[in-house]
C-alpha positions as a printed NumPy array, in Angstrom:
array([[ 111.044,  130.401, -152.723],
       [ 109.045,  128.319, -150.641],
       [ 105.681,  127.935, -150.658],
       [ 103.921,  128.069, -146.881],
       [ 100.61 ,  127.037, -145.927],
       [  98.165,  128.966, -145.398],
       [  94.35 ,  130.761, -145.919],
       [  93.188,  133.747, -147.766],
       [  89.617,  135.549, -146.722],
       [  87.728,  137.488, -149.147],
       [  84.027,  139.93 , -149.084],
       [  83.266,  140.627, -151.959],
       [  80.543,  143.602, -150.456],
       [  78.614,  143.249, -154.198],
       [  79.129,  140.131, -155.386],
       [  77.093,  140.726, -158.597],
       [  79.836,  143.59 , -159.924],
       [  82.831,  142.563, -158.338],
       [  82.454,  138.05 , -158.738],
       [  83.898,  137.921, -162.408],
       [  87.198,  139.859, -161.225],
       [  87.742,  138.017, -158.381],
       [  86.941,  135.217, -160.038],
       [  89.843,  135.699, -162.755],
       [  92.446,  136.058, -160.423],
       [  91.908,  132.97 , -158.457],
       [  91.898,  131.169, -161.662],
       [  95.245,  133.009, -162.538],
       [  96.287,  131.104, -158.887],
       [  94.279,  128.128, -159.088],
       [  97.755,  125.581, -158.967],
       [  98.298,  127.621, -155.094],
       [  94.552,  126.852, -154.305],
       [  94.078,  123.674, -151.967],
       [  90.118,  124.445, -150.942],
       [  87.59 ,  126.869, -152.028],
       [  84.581,  128.185, -150.32 ],
       [  81.988,  130.608, -151.283],
       [  79.107,  131.533, -149.365],
       [  76.765,  134.265, -151.431],
       [  74.801,  136.242, -148.361],
       [  71.589,  136.843, -150.763],
       [  69.832,  139.041, -148.307],
       [  73.208,  141.279, -148.587],
       [  73.869,  140.495, -152.057],
       [  77.925,  140.103, -150.872],
       [  79.773,  136.912, -150.546],
       [  82.257,  135.229, -148.753],
       [  84.921,  133.219, -150.124],
       [  87.905,  131.101, -148.165],
       [  90.771,  129.329, -149.432],
       [  92.888,  127.222, -148.39 ],
       [  96.152,  127.627, -150.197],
       [  99.945,  126.427, -150.336],
       [ 101.494,  129.543, -152.178],
       [ 105.212,  131.519, -151.428],
       [ 104.829,  134.594, -150.202],
       [ 105.509,  136.17 , -152.586],
       [ 102.55 ,  135.2  , -154.403],
       [ 100.156,  135.185, -151.658],
       [ 101.695,  139.531, -152.109],
       [ 100.414,  139.337, -155.696],
       [  97.098,  138.3  , -155.344],
       [  96.158,  139.404, -152.736],
       [  97.015,  142.909, -153.658],
       [  95.058,  142.268, -157.257],
       [  91.735,  141.237, -155.095],
       [  91.728,  144.542, -152.487],
       [  92.491,  146.077, -155.392],
       [  89.069,  145.839, -156.381],
       [  86.713,  148.074, -155.38 ],
       [  84.587,  146.856, -152.742],
       [  86.681,  143.872, -152.268],
       [  87.801,  143.581, -148.636],
       [  90.931,  140.858, -148.167],
       [  92.864,  139.267, -145.332],
       [  95.099,  136.61 , -144.966],
       [  97.535,  134.276, -142.542],
       [ 100.584,  131.706, -143.724],
       [ 102.135,  129.388, -141.823],
       [ 105.549,  130.079, -139.75 ],
       [ 106.805,  126.802, -141.725],
       [ 107.725,  125.686, -145.274],
       [ 104.588,  123.532, -146.91 ],
       [ 108.016,  120.399, -147.469],
       [ 108.436,  120.528, -144.24 ],
       [ 106.38 ,  117.795, -142.98 ]])
């Protein structure tokens, strides 16, 4: 299956409770993560993570599904229409 370029947005409602579980999953998919930006919002005890990924649709679905199954974690993603090897 072909990899495609895309992004993933993740919101942790309670970063102290959810960070370990989220980081474990992201570590499992580290070879697919091109860039990661994490912004803790201390005033609200939450965090936003934005990923740039180069990943297959199957792996993206599995990764985002695992992340979305963590209580208090919201995930949205999108992939390019063309595979990342076309250029």
